[in-house]
BAFI-3210 file (N, C-alpha, C; in Angstrom, 3 decimals, decimal comma, padded with zeros to 6 digits):
// residues 226
n [1|2|3|4|5|6|7|8|9|10|11|12|13|14|15|16|17|18|19|20|21|22|23|24|25|26|27|28|29|30|31|32|33|34|35|36|37|38|39|40|41|42|43|44|45|46|47|48|49|50|51|52|53|54|55|56|57|58|59|60|61|62|63|64|65|66|67|68|69|70|71|72|73|74|75|76|77|78|79|80|81|82|83|84|85|86|87|88|89|90|91|92|93|94|95|96|97|98|99|100|101|102|103|104|105|106|107|108|109|110|111|112|113|114|115|116|117|118|119|120|121|122|123|124|125|126|127|128|129|130|131|132|133|134|135|136|137|138|139|140|141|142|143|144|145|146|147|148|149|150|151|152|153|154|155|156|157|158|159|160|161|162|163|164|165|166|167|168|169|170|171|172|173|174|175|176|177|178|179|180|181|182|183|184|185|186|187|188|189|190|191|192|193|194|195|196|197|198|199|200|201|202|203|204|205|206|207|208|209|210|211|212|213|214|215|216|217|218|219|220|221|222|223|224|225|226]
n.u [205,306|203,665|203,962|206,601|209,739|212,451|215,883|218,104|221,424|223,738|226,227|225,765|223,744|222,025|221,520|220,327|217,960|216,745|216,428|214,880|212,544|211,552|211,164|209,305|207,136|206,424|205,252|206,702|208,113|210,617|213,857|216,846|220,452|223,674|226,279|228,647|228,638|226,166|224,437|224,645|223,661|221,033|220,056|219,954|218,156|215,740|215,189|214,925|213,244|214,724|217,902|219,523|222,724|225,540|228,908|231,130|231,520|231,698|233,407|232,847|233,170|230,938|231,397|232,434|230,242|228,344|229,608|229,476|226,695|225,925|226,601|224,508|222,099|219,901|219,019|217,945|220,255|221,109|223,834|225,427|227,654|230,558|231,015|233,545|234,478|235,030|236,265|235,273|232,587|232,649|233,832|231,866|229,684|230,850|230,948|228,345|226,336|223,259|222,752|223,741|223,938|225,094|226,615|226,570|223,015|219,693|216,917|214,456|215,243|216,484|214,279|212,700|214,325|214,293|211,560|211,260|212,892|211,570|209,157|209,954|210,798|208,417|207,107|208,510|208,180|207,979|206,135|203,900|205,340|206,875|209,185|212,302|214,066|217,176|220,025|222,068|221,296|218,723|215,934|213,732|211,174|209,199|209,749|212,170|214,636|217,772|219,549|222,611|223,388|222,981|223,381|222,421|222,311|223,046|221,664|221,584|218,781|218,878|220,759|219,381|217,130|218,383|219,624|217,304|216,020|217,714|217,624|214,989|214,756|216,589|219,638|219,051|220,422|221,035|221,247|223,150|221,683|219,072|218,884|219,144|216,708|214,879|215,542|216,311|214,384|212,191|212,594|215,207|218,261|220,933|224,361|225,739|227,662|226,950|225,536|227,531|229,085|227,313|226,743|229,256|229,290|227,247|228,310|230,490|229,217|227,575|229,113|231,318|230,652|227,943|226,814|227,219|229,387|228,685|230,570|230,663|227,945|226,307|224,951|224,199|222,196|223,543|223,114|221,492|218,075|216,099]
n.v [099,658|102,245|104,726|105,305|107,035|106,893|107,184|107,184|106,817|107,095|107,102|106,333|106,973|105,163|103,151|104,657|105,451|102,961|101,725|103,653|103,548|100,939|101,107|103,184|102,024|100,276|101,900|103,742|106,881|108,456|109,796|111,152|111,147|111,975|111,981|111,862|114,196|115,496|113,431|113,150|115,636|115,419|113,346|114,582|116,634|115,429|113,377|110,419|107,190|105,005|104,326|103,727|103,147|103,705|102,503|103,420|106,554|109,834|112,735|112,203|109,150|106,275|105,093|107,181|108,937|107,371|107,107|109,751|110,065|108,251|109,539|111,125|109,935|107,069|105,879|103,312|101,602|100,353|099,143|099,432|097,395|096,495|093,309|092,217|093,613|092,744|093,597|096,207|095,667|094,620|096,747|098,677|097,562|097,613|100,280|100,914|100,173|098,514|096,436|094,878|094,963|093,263|094,404|093,225|093,573|092,243|094,253|093,530|091,964|093,897|095,584|093,761|093,402|095,995|096,188|094,198|095,266|097,687|096,686|095,514|097,841|099,259|097,779|098,159|100,442|102,436|100,957|099,451|096,638|093,386|092,911|091,638|090,058|089,496|088,144|090,046|091,649|093,705|093,920|095,923|095,296|096,817|099,648|099,409|099,484|098,881|097,628|097,075|095,660|098,445|100,240|102,064|100,993|101,863|100,680|099,945|099,722|097,221|095,842|095,743|094,163|091,773|091,050|090,800|088,650|086,528|086,654|086,137|083,442|082,179|080,400|078,705|077,553|079,382|079,142|080,945|081,273|080,982|083,225|085,212|084,847|085,455|088,082|089,709|089,094|086,840|086,847|087,415|087,884|087,958|087,516|085,342|086,496|089,015|088,665|087,881|090,212|092,087|090,798|091,036|093,828|094,094|092,599|094,231|096,302|095,321|093,449|090,678|088,173|087,597|086,693|083,701|081,836|079,031|076,754|076,075|076,046|078,325|080,964|081,698|083,114|083,997|084,912|084,617|084,025|085,797]
n.w [060,156|059,064|056,491|057,089|057,331|055,182|054,685|052,041|051,317|048,929|046,381|043,806|041,180|039,856|041,746|043,775|042,432|041,867|044,414|045,703|044,149|044,717|047,506|047,727|046,440|048,394|050,162|051,664|052,738|051,042|051,310|049,861|049,503|048,158|048,980|051,756|053,610|052,885|053,410|056,192|056,939|055,924|057,508|059,985|059,440|058,461|060,194|059,904|060,069|059,448|057,992|054,953|054,208|052,306|052,337|050,830|050,119|048,673|050,008|052,763|054,252|054,715|057,216|058,755|058,676|060,062|062,537|063,498|063,533|065,516|067,828|068,372|067,741|067,673|065,421|063,192|061,202|058,080|056,457|053,282|051,598|049,653|048,069|048,604|050,755|053,548|055,914|056,136|056,651|059,258|060,631|060,198|061,622|064,124|064,795|065,075|063,174|062,469|060,796|057,671|054,080|051,270|048,304|044,893|045,331|045,819|045,180|046,272|048,411|050,027|050,597|051,994|054,226|055,277|055,845|057,818|059,851|060,455|061,345|063,733|065,076|065,328|067,179|069,438|070,905|073,935|076,601|078,992|080,444|081,047|083,743|083,772|086,143|087,564|089,333|089,046|086,918|085,591|083,522|081,936|079,966|078,878|079,090|077,987|079,301|080,931|083,714|085,383|088,300|090,175|088,200|085,365|081,942|078,662|075,751|072,246|069,948|068,607|070,179|072,634|071,924|071,308|073,744|075,317|074,014|074,682|077,510|078,172|078,174|080,165|080,413|078,308|075,273|072,411|068,956|066,474|064,140|065,078|066,715|064,788|063,502|065,569|066,328|064,101|062,266|060,481|057,773|057,342|055,573|055,949|057,141|059,635|061,227|062,057|064,402|066,255|066,424|067,561|069,976|071,146|071,562|073,476|075,616|076,184|077,427|079,524|080,785|080,531|081,615|081,624|079,287|077,920|075,800|073,899|072,622|069,196|069,020|070,021|071,943|075,427|078,064|081,157|083,779|087,039|087,882|090,324]
ca.u [205,311|203,186|204,475|207,925|210,682|213,693|216,933|219,033|222,640|224,577|226,711|225,446|222,376|221,217|221,097|219,370|216,687|216,162|216,014|213,773|211,348|211,034|210,702|208,073|206,057|206,044|204,538|207,580|208,550|212,051|214,754|218,112|221,658|224,651|227,619|228,628|228,163|224,736|223,734|224,592|222,748|219,677|219,662|219,620|217,006|214,514|215,013|214,290|213,067|215,746|218,840|220,315|223,943|226,672|230,196|232,012|230,871|232,608|233,296|232,924|232,676|229,815|231,838|232,514|228,865|227,711|230,244|228,899|225,280|225,747|226,771|223,291|220,888|219,851|218,297|218,340|221,098|221,541|224,956|225,678|229,079|230,964|231,127|234,888|234,885|234,697|236,724|234,337|231,374|232,877|234,028|230,559|228,939|231,506|230,661|226,938|225,340|222,422|222,703|224,379|223,571|226,267|226,433|225,247|221,935|218,346|216,083|213,423|215,885|216,660|212,969|212,299|215,120|213,740|210,235|211,440|213,436|210,528|208,181|210,522|210,817|207,052|206,664|209,461|207,950|207,785|204,815|203,984|205,788|207,465|210,535|213,084|214,950|218,191|220,879|222,822|220,750|217,280|215,550|212,336|210,878|208,286|210,477|213,409|215,759|218,583|220,440|223,528|223,323|222,147|223,832|221,730|223,153|222,432|221,798|220,875|217,580|219,254|221,393|218,345|216,326|219,204|219,724|215,974|215,769|218,482|217,243|213,648|214,911|217,950|220,196|218,840|221,427|220,476|222,168|223,158|220,568|217,838|218,890|218,829|215,270|214,136|215,866|216,335|213,177|212,212|213,025|216,576|219,085|222,329|225,335|225,621|228,659|226,304|225,187|228,739|229,518|226,401|226,987|230,449|228,900|226,487|229,252|231,290|228,408|227,029|230,086|231,543|230,215|226,500|226,444|228,213|229,519|228,686|231,383|230,081|226,476|225,789|225,071|223,134|222,208|224,145|222,777|220,486|216,844|215,844]
ca.v [101,090|102,896|106,066|105,487|107,835|106,178|107,957|106,358|107,585|106,338|107,998|105,778|107,372|103,998|102,491|105,566|105,386|101,626|101,504|104,574|103,023|099,791|101,536|103,969|101,077|099,655|102,896|104,549|108,205|108,261|110,920|110,651|111,977|111,349|111,991|111,768|115,403|115,736|112,355|113,506|116,772|114,926|112,570|115,541|117,442|114,664|112,418|109,221|106,014|104,029|104,831|102,813|103,956|103,091|102,774|104,185|107,809|110,981|113,772|111,577|107,792|105,850|104,836|108,488|109,408|106,588|107,462|111,017|109,846|107,531|110,465|111,903|109,245|105,612|105,474|102,007|101,800|099,220|099,580|098,765|097,141|095,675|091,882|091,883|094,491|092,099|094,458|097,315|095,182|094,505|098,097|099,315|097,039|097,977|101,679|101,106|099,723|097,425|095,354|095,262|094,266|093,212|094,675|093,611|093,012|092,256|095,284|092,873|091,574|095,095|096,009|092,802|093,709|097,244|095,881|093,457|096,192|098,630|095,935|095,440|099,164|099,669|097,010|098,383|101,721|102,236|100,558|098,619|095,298|092,592|093,229|090,422|090,376|088,490|088,482|091,275|092,408|093,921|094,331|096,344|095,081|097,852|100,909|099,044|099,933|097,808|097,995|096,077|096,047|099,648|101,164|101,958|100,701|102,284|099,736|100,289|098,923|095,851|095,238|095,429|093,041|090,566|090,702|090,356|087,313|085,578|086,692|085,589|082,008|082,061|079,057|078,034|077,876|079,810|079,203|082,249|081,300|081,205|084,622|085,992|084,725|086,125|089,503|090,439|088,785|085,536|086,987|087,931|087,239|088,315|086,540|085,152|087,268|090,184|088,298|087,899|091,592|092,722|090,159|091,684|095,147|093,927|092,185|095,377|097,225|094,721|092,541|089,457|086,911|087,393|085,964|082,650|081,221|077,573|076,552|075,280|076,095|079,688|081,751|081,597|084,110|083,259|085,413|083,778|084,681|085,872]
ca.w [060,439|057,848|056,208|057,683|056,554|054,904|054,026|051,269|051,031|047,997|045,331|042,498|040,830|039,511|042,979|044,410|041,705|042,013|045,800|045,975|043,487|045,463|048,832|047,567|046,130|049,661|050,957|052,507|052,297|050,822|051,100|049,333|049,535|047,270|049,563|053,202|054,301|052,667|054,101|057,607|057,037|055,707|058,688|061,039|059,049|058,243|061,299|059,338|060,924|059,054|057,000|054,138|054,117|051,619|052,981|049,951|049,761|048,567|051,020|054,090|054,006|055,537|058,591|059,422|058,850|061,118|063,811|063,951|063,824|066,767|068,953|068,566|067,303|067,711|064,225|062,652|060,024|057,266|055,642|052,006|051,464|048,515|048,433|049,079|051,852|054,815|057,007|056,257|057,293|060,697|061,159|060,204|062,761|065,380|065,137|065,377|062,193|062,967|059,819|056,424|052,845|050,400|046,874|044,394|046,141|045,261|045,813|047,076|049,669|050,837|051,084|053,019|055,410|055,812|056,394|059,066|060,844|060,865|062,122|065,076|065,691|065,667|068,347|070,533|071,579|075,375|077,068|080,196|080,084|082,115|084,205|083,972|087,263|087,824|090,474|088,781|085,800|085,544|082,171|081,816|078,551|078,428|078,877|077,277|080,101|081,500|084,813|085,924|089,710|090,222|087,175|084,081|080,783|077,408|074,648|071,021|069,718|068,271|071,354|073,618|071,456|071,387|075,157|075,757|073,474|075,493|078,928|078,365|078,416|080,710|080,430|077,031|074,270|071,135|067,825|065,811|063,190|065,837|067,139|063,596|063,270|066,633|066,493|062,831|061,507|059,799|056,386|057,349|054,549|056,175|057,579|061,079|061,981|062,643|065,778|067,076|066,665|068,518|071,283|071,672|072,052|074,721|076,653|076,563|078,226|080,740|081,375|079,748|082,226|081,601|078,072|077,742|074,485|073,857|071,434|068,133|069,038|070,062|073,167|076,421|079,122|082,267|085,105|087,722|088,313|091,774]
c.u [204,921|203,752|205,821|208,817|211,999|214,653|217,886|220,226|223,570|225,001|226,452|223,989|221,468|220,684|220,068|217,991|215,984|215,619|214,826|212,471|210,724|210,479|209,407|206,889|205,555|205,395|205,393|207,858|210,069|212,750|216,087|219,231|222,733|226,082|227,505|228,097|226,671|223,891|223,576|223,611|221,293|219,176|219,241|218,349|215,702|214,202|214,292|214,152|214,140|216,615|219,508|221,558|225,070|227,963|231,063|231,299|231,912|232,374|233,491|232,380|231,592|230,180|231,897|231,126|228,206|228,299|229,663|227,431|225,072|225,999|225,473|222,006|221,033|219,095|218,848|219,082|221,432|222,649|225,031|227,183|229,352|231,192|232,481|235,305|234,489|235,103|235,758|233,036|231,539|233,090|232,690|229,710|229,535|231,239|229,168|225,927|224,545|222,481|223,490|223,859|224,766|225,887|227,117|224,149|220,626|217,551|214,984|213,991|216,034|215,337|212,469|213,042|214,611|212,402|210,352|211,948|212,361|209,432|208,661|210,443|209,423|206,530|207,535|209,287|207,633|206,338|205,001|204,361|206,354|208,826|211,230|214,154|215,877|219,080|221,604|222,176|219,231|216,944|214,068|211,975|209,912|208,995|211,803|214,626|216,455|219,452|221,346|223,811|222,462|222,475|223,039|222,722|222,403|222,726|221,074|219,645|217,921|219,898|220,355|217,541|217,089|219,356|218,398|215,687|216,491|217,936|215,851|213,672|216,327|218,405|220,018|219,903|220,726|221,554|222,127|221,984|219,243|217,752|218,618|217,328|214,474|214,337|215,784|215,115|213,318|212,724|214,417|217,444|220,581|223,199|225,372|226,625|228,049|225,908|226,399|229,172|228,624|226,509|228,215|230,148|228,181|227,418|230,104|230,548|227,916|228,022|230,136|230,791|228,727|225,983|227,550|228,204|229,524|229,341|230,698|228,567|225,978|226,010|223,927|223,320|222,577|223,843|221,636|219,263|216,774|214,365]
c.v [101,837|104,302|106,344|106,282|107,076|107,137|106,991|107,228|106,722|107,279|107,466|106,098|106,187|103,281|103,341|105,421|104,053|101,408|102,398|104,052|101,883|100,197|102,331|103,073|100,391|100,658|103,781|105,907|108,175|109,599|110,360|111,666|111,233|111,432|112,013|113,006|115,664|114,641|112,656|114,654|116,327|114,132|113,505|116,311|116,647|113,685|111,147|108,111|104,969|104,657|103,663|103,594|103,188|103,421|103,683|105,429|108,906|111,981|113,283|110,173|107,396|105,574|106,140|109,069|108,705|106,930|108,757|110,857|109,212|108,392|111,179|111,158|107,732|105,076|104,150|102,216|100,459|099,725|098,764|098,612|096,338|094,243|091,551|092,670|093,909|092,961|095,606|096,890|095,171|095,880|098,818|098,861|097,505|099,421|101,955|100,758|098,562|096,201|095,794|094,400|094,358|093,484|093,590|092,910|093,050|093,364|094,679|092,429|092,775|095,565|095,056|093,063|094,983|096,974|095,170|094,377|097,143|097,941|095,791|096,775|099,601|098,938|097,261|099,732|101,478|101,918|099,763|097,205|094,567|093,147|091,904|090,734|089,205|088,970|089,816|092,188|092,515|094,514|094,660|096,281|096,111|099,151|100,689|099,637|098,736|098,383|096,813|096,498|097,312|100,631|100,996|101,755|101,094|101,260|100,281|099,392|097,461|095,144|094,860|094,206|091,718|090,109|090,156|088,938|086,241|085,487|086,133|084,083|081,742|080,608|078,305|078,488|078,202|079,765|080,607|082,364|081,566|082,659|085,554|085,999|085,534|087,638|090,278|090,147|087,507|085,636|087,605|087,161|087,391|087,171|086,497|085,973|088,511|089,904|088,413|089,320|092,265|092,091|090,788|093,058|095,038|093,537|093,354|096,328|096,613|093,810|091,219|088,248|086,625|086,749|084,969|082,145|079,706|077,191|075,627|075,333|077,537|080,342|081,445|082,698|083,419|083,806|084,594|084,613|084,749|086,068]
c.w [059,161|057,730|056,868|056,744|056,426|054,209|053,337|050,890|050,191|046,878|043,924|042,158|040,506|040,737|043,704|043,763|041,931|043,416|046,150|045,378|044,276|046,824|048,733|047,221|047,398|050,613|051,830|051,882|052,220|050,581|050,622|049,520|048,767|047,792|051,084|053,905|054,115|053,312|055,577|057,829|056,883|056,912|059,817|060,725|059,024|059,366|060,816|060,363|060,650|057,974|056,283|053,732|053,438|052,361|052,132|049,439|049,591|049,701|052,430|053,927|055,012|056,982|059,378|059,669|060,020|062,480|064,359|064,322|065,187|068,006|069,292|068,245|067,408|066,494|063,690|061,340|059,376|056,349|054,349|051,847|050,201|048,981|049,046|050,319|053,213|056,003|057,221|056,929|058,809|061,316|061,240|061,373|064,075|065,769|065,199|064,313|062,785|062,064|058,592|055,276|051,909|048,948|046,042|045,173|045,364|045,942|046,689|048,418|050,590|051,418|052,170|054,324|056,088|056,496|057,741|060,175|061,355|061,658|063,564|065,782|066,123|066,893|069,565|071,209|073,051|075,736|078,353|079,775|081,284|082,501|084,491|085,013|087,554|088,972|090,258|087,737|085,921|084,182|082,175|080,338|077,999|078,116|078,164|077,988|080,731|082,611|085,140|087,356|089,772|089,106|085,872|082,946|079,522|076,314|073,424|070,898|069,467|069,456|072,391|073,188|071,552|072,832|075,677|075,267|074,280|076,918|079,178|078,595|078,935|080,780|079,134|076,032|072,953|070,064|067,229|064,837|063,902|066,316|065,960|063,347|064,290|066,624|065,184|061,958|060,711|058,380|056,297|056,359|054,821|056,634|059,101|061,869|062,617|064,092|066,686|067,420|067,687|069,906|071,935|072,229|073,392|075,865|077,121|077,481|079,539|081,453|080,625|080,297|082,066|080,316|077,778|076,303|074,639|072,542|070,435|068,060|068,984|071,404|074,132|077,465|080,431|083,659|085,696|088,095|089,839|092,014]
res [m|s|n|a|k|i|l|v|v|d|d|e|p|g|i|i|k|l|v|t|s|y|l|e|k|d|g|y|q|v|f|t|a|i|d|g|p|s|g|l|q|a|a|r|a|y|k|p|d|l|i|v|l|d|i|m|l|p|g|m|n|g|i|e|v|l|t|q|l|r|r|e|s|d|v|y|v|i|m|l|t|a|r|t|e|e|t|d|k|i|i|g|l|s|v|g|a|d|d|y|v|t|k|p|f|s|p|r|e|l|v|a|r|v|r|a|a|l|r|r|l|s|s|s|s|p|r|v|g|d|v|l|t|f|r|h|i|r|i|d|t|g|s|r|q|v|w|v|d|t|q|p|v|e|l|t|t|t|e|f|d|l|l|k|a|l|a|e|q|p|g|m|v|f|s|r|e|r|l|l|e|k|v|w|g|y|d|y|f|g|e|i|r|v|v|d|v|h|i|g|h|i|r|g|k|i|g|e|r|f|i|a|t|v|r|g|v|g|y|r|f|a|d|e|r|i]
***
């Protein structure tokens, strides 16, 4: 996605400067904010394609910012967390973060993660596509819409891509690593727990029984084609 707009929200000037430098070298338009309230305001004003959001922010922490953002936007969010803040990672994902990067991080890793996310987003705009039809679930891969029986279900970009990856090969068991590769990109550097959290979100929206856990291996789509 050329000329994509990236918002970086962090209260450490050194990180802001470093990340901005690397992202601009990659051709992105970068906006910055140094606290929670200004980050939320910038997200509303600039409507970025992707947000890099620190959890520990003055004024309003990253979890609060993300919670408010998710009421009005499906923008892709990569959260920055401290290495020891495992609880914050899970909370961040549970309120709608698509991915996270652990501090200290390599700027090249972050840019690679941003690049992979934007590549996915650029290929996910509405278009004519296949409709995957099952006994209870229907997935329009072009318009990116999902129905359970006759009820429409709202999924985030990441949730839709994860469900689609499973449903395109129903019954096949996918390891978490394989799902990371298919959904987050081949150059994904994160941890496999991100898959589990997003699977939990999808199950909460479409029902537990449609994605089966294969203990010690991964997940498979469990609805039947018709």
